[in-house]
C-alpha positions, -999 to +999 in steps of 0.1 A: -197-548-309-172-526-293-163-509-260-182-481-245-160-453-235-145-457-200-124-437-176-144-405-175-142-387-142-172-389-118-190-356-113-201-347-078-238-352-070-242-315-068-227-309-102-248-336-118-279-320-102-268-286-116-265-300-151-299-317-149-316-286-136-301-262-162-307-284-192-342-295-181-362-270-203-344-283-234-345-319-223-382-326-222-385-363-232-414-382-246-446-380-227-443-418-220-409-434-214-394-455-242-396-486-221-434-482-217-439-473-254-420-505-262-440-526-239-472-514-256-458-527-289-444-559-275-408-547-277-380-545-252-361-512-255-326-514-241-293-496-238-257-506-232-243-492-200-211-486-181-216-499-146-195-472-128-217-444-143-251-458-130-256-428-107-270-393-110-285-383-143-270-412-162-285-437-138-318-419-137-322-420-175-310-456-178-335-467-152-365-447-164-362-449-202-351-485-208-365-520-201-332-538-207-295-532-200-265-547-218-231-545-201-209-527-225-177-544-214-183-560-180-192-595-191-166-599-218-140-626-211-111-602-206-131-583-180-144-613-160-113-635-161-082-613-167-060-639-150-067-675-155-089-688-126-092-653-111-126-637-116-138-601-114-176-599-113-179-565-097-192-544-126-213-572-140-229-577-107-235-540-103-253-538-137-275-569-129-284-556-095-293-522-109-314-538-136-333-559-111-339-529-088-354-510-118-376-539-132-353-544-162-340-574-182-303-580-187-288-590-221-256-609-215-228-598-238-207-616-249-195-652-242-174-661-273-157-634-294-124-629-311-117-596-293-113-583-257-100-617-246-074-620-218-038-623-229-034-656-211-060-670-235-049-654-267-012-660-262-016-696-250-007-727-270-038-749-268-047-782-283-082-785-297-092-805-267-078-779-243-094-750-261-128-768-261-125-774-224-117-737-218-147-727-239-170-751-220-157-741-186-160-704-193-196-706-205-206-729-176-190-705-151-204-672-164-238-683-175-241-704-144-233-675-122-262-655-135-286-684-141-322-671-140-311-635-140-302-630-177-330-629-203-308-634-233-271-640-241-251-630-272-234-663-271-213-661-302-202-626-315-191-617-350-183-652-365-183-640-402-162-620-426-179-595-449-180-621-478-198-646-456-168-669-449-159-677-413-137-653-395-103-666-387-102-666-349-088-684-320-120-704-319-125-712-355-088-720-361-087-743-331-122-759-332-136-753-367-170-740-373-184-764-348-173-741-320-206-722-325-228-752-319-206-762-290-210-728-274-247-727-278-251-762-263-230-753-233-250-721-227-283-740-228-270-765-203-258-737-180-292-718-181-321-735-199-343-705-196-321-679-212-325-670-249-294-677-270-283-655-298-256-652-325-247-615-329-229-598-358-225-564-376-231-554-412-259-581-413-288-556-411-297-558-448-298-587-472-262-593-482-235-620-484-228-618-447-264-618-435-271-647-459-242-667-443-257-660-409-292-670-422-278-703-436-259-710-403-290-705-382-311-726-406-285-754-403-283-752-366-321-754-363-321-785-386-294-801-364-314-794-332-287-771-318-303-746-293-305-712-311-333-687-301-323-656-320-300-635-341-286-601-331-282-574-358-258-549-343-268-519-364-237-497-361-249-475-389-238-444-408-261-414-413-284-418-442-275-454-448-302-475-432-304-506-454-335-506-476-339-544-470-337-541-432-374-551-425-372-579-452-341-593-435-356-592-401-386-610-415-366-638-432-349-646-399-382-646-381-396-670-407-369-695-396-385-696-362-361-674-343-363-640-326-344-610-339-329-582-318-314-549-329-285-552-303-261-523-307-278-495-325-260-462-331-260-439-361-228-419-365-224-387-385-195-366-398-188-339-372-198-312-365-235-320-360-260-295-374-297-293-377-299-311-411-278-340-399-297-343-366-330-344-386-316-371-409-305-391-378-340-388-364-354-402-396-329-431-395-336-440-359-373-439-366-368-461-397-348-488-378-374-488-349-403-490-373-387-520-391-385-538-357-421-528-348-433-542-381-421-577-374-436-595-344-405-616-337-383-585-335-381-587-297-356-561-286-341-529-298-310-518-279-289-486-284-252-489-279-250-463-252-278-437-249-256-406-245-228-392-267-205-390-237-206-428-234-201-437-270-173-457-286-177-440-320-156-408-315-125-427-305-129-454-332-140-434-362-120-401-362-142-372-374-174-390-366-197-390-336-230-377-321-242-413-327-267-418-298-302-405-289-289-382-261-263-355-262-233-354-239-253-333-214-281-359-212-306-339-233-326-360-258-317-353-294-341-355-323-331-392-326-347-399-293-380-386-307-376-407-338-376-438-316-405-426-295-426-417-326-419-451-342-432-467-310-464-448-312-454-421-287-463-384-286-435-361-279-428-325-271-396-317-289-371-292-275-373-256-286-356-249-319-334-219-327-318-217-293-284-215-277-281-226-241-254-226-213-251-255-190-232-253-157-217-284-140-192-293-113-170-321-126-151-323-093-153-309-058-132-312-026-134-298+009-122-263+001-128-259-036-142-272-069-137-272-106-166-258-126-175-262-163-199-243-186-208-256-220-225-233-246-245-253-272-266-242-302-293-259-321-311-241-349-290-210-341-254-198-339-232-173-321-203-152-331-195-142-295-209-151-261-211-139-225-223-161-196-232-146-162-244-159-129-246-149-092-231-171-065-253-177-034-228-189-008-196-169-012-179-190-038-149-172-054-133-180-087-095-183-086-087-190-122-104-197-155-095-212-189-110-208-224-128-177-212-121-144-195-139-144-162-144-115-137-161-115-104-175-086-084-189-097-051-212-126-059-216-116-096-196-135-122-192-126-158-173-148-184-168-139-220-153-159-249-116-160-256-103-147-289-104-182-304-137-197-293-164-170-297-180-188-327-206-215-318-221-230-350-255-245-354-253-279-338-220-271-321-207-263-287-178-248-268-168-251-231-148-232-206-137-241-171-126-226-138-114-233-103-131-217-073-131-217-035-161-226-014-169-231+023-199-248+038-221-252+008-219-249-030-254-243-043-259-243-081-263-209-096-287-200-125-267-191-155-277-166-182-263-166-218-261-131-232 
């Protein structure tokens, strides 16, 4: 539905390795990767990704755990054709190449939408004939470029209002409801092998909007318009999985089309705590189980697998923690909910623990910036102290959000007056700058 968060600074390889090593004891994943559990159930398990981040821990998890990738933004009209006739395929190509290198499918997202269009398109004055040609040409160009490399396309995105009427958009206003059939027909011509979907949100349960989508798909099928599936976005709120989800999936399947959960995330009011994370696990498990129960539910995709790459926090103030992995790439209870619904056995992370994670967000030839995050799950702190010993002569020059002292190689950092409390399910971070020469090995940190 929406953008994945972008613009985050790239961590150095060393820093990423440090984060992975230090969180590994608490980040034990399912005994079998989600993609393999899904295969055993006949389901494709996917995630939306940001192409620039497909390195280090992020790339490792995306490649190992998922059998399908959806470009979060890279295939939207505004991304691929920001100026009329001038195309930018760099990130889209990067994601497709990564997927092929890791034996994954790609879900193309999205060809026709009312949002994230280039200004030249939205600000233009087009006749119906001109608008139709633009639509046809765009689909032919993008789908044609990736012909044979994309398993499924979200061809039309979010065509309906909440009451089931058609959304007033550039496309509907200019071409009428027939733009949907036109787009599907153009996509089929450009790549006959790709599965073609209509995708929308708040259509997970049986309601006015999902019934309008049902009636549209039924009508398109009767007219012989190519339509292979419906996408239920599933941007959900904690504790609000629709009770009619499985029933709704089944009624679409009974029309003779596939169903995909395309953009699953389950947001909660912050801060997260043990009870909320347990409910989130139950919710993820329920959604996955509903898909498993219907043979034509072909794909379950999460909209970003880590909280550091989620659109939720910036879009819904006060809400977040919506994905299966935390910001440090450790699997949350939600991850185990998915795995268990797919028939997996899991070894959950230890409970009642607070941990410190050391990372290096940036590094240059003479120095680096370090960061330490203290996180608690099933426990809490009223004060904290983190210590480590450098192994290559690194020397801290300044620190913030903590008081740090260094004696020889030994470093000790204690909380500031305002951030000693770490609640259950919460975290605090502090940072520092330091000098280095020759090498910068990752120290082992101790939380005291």
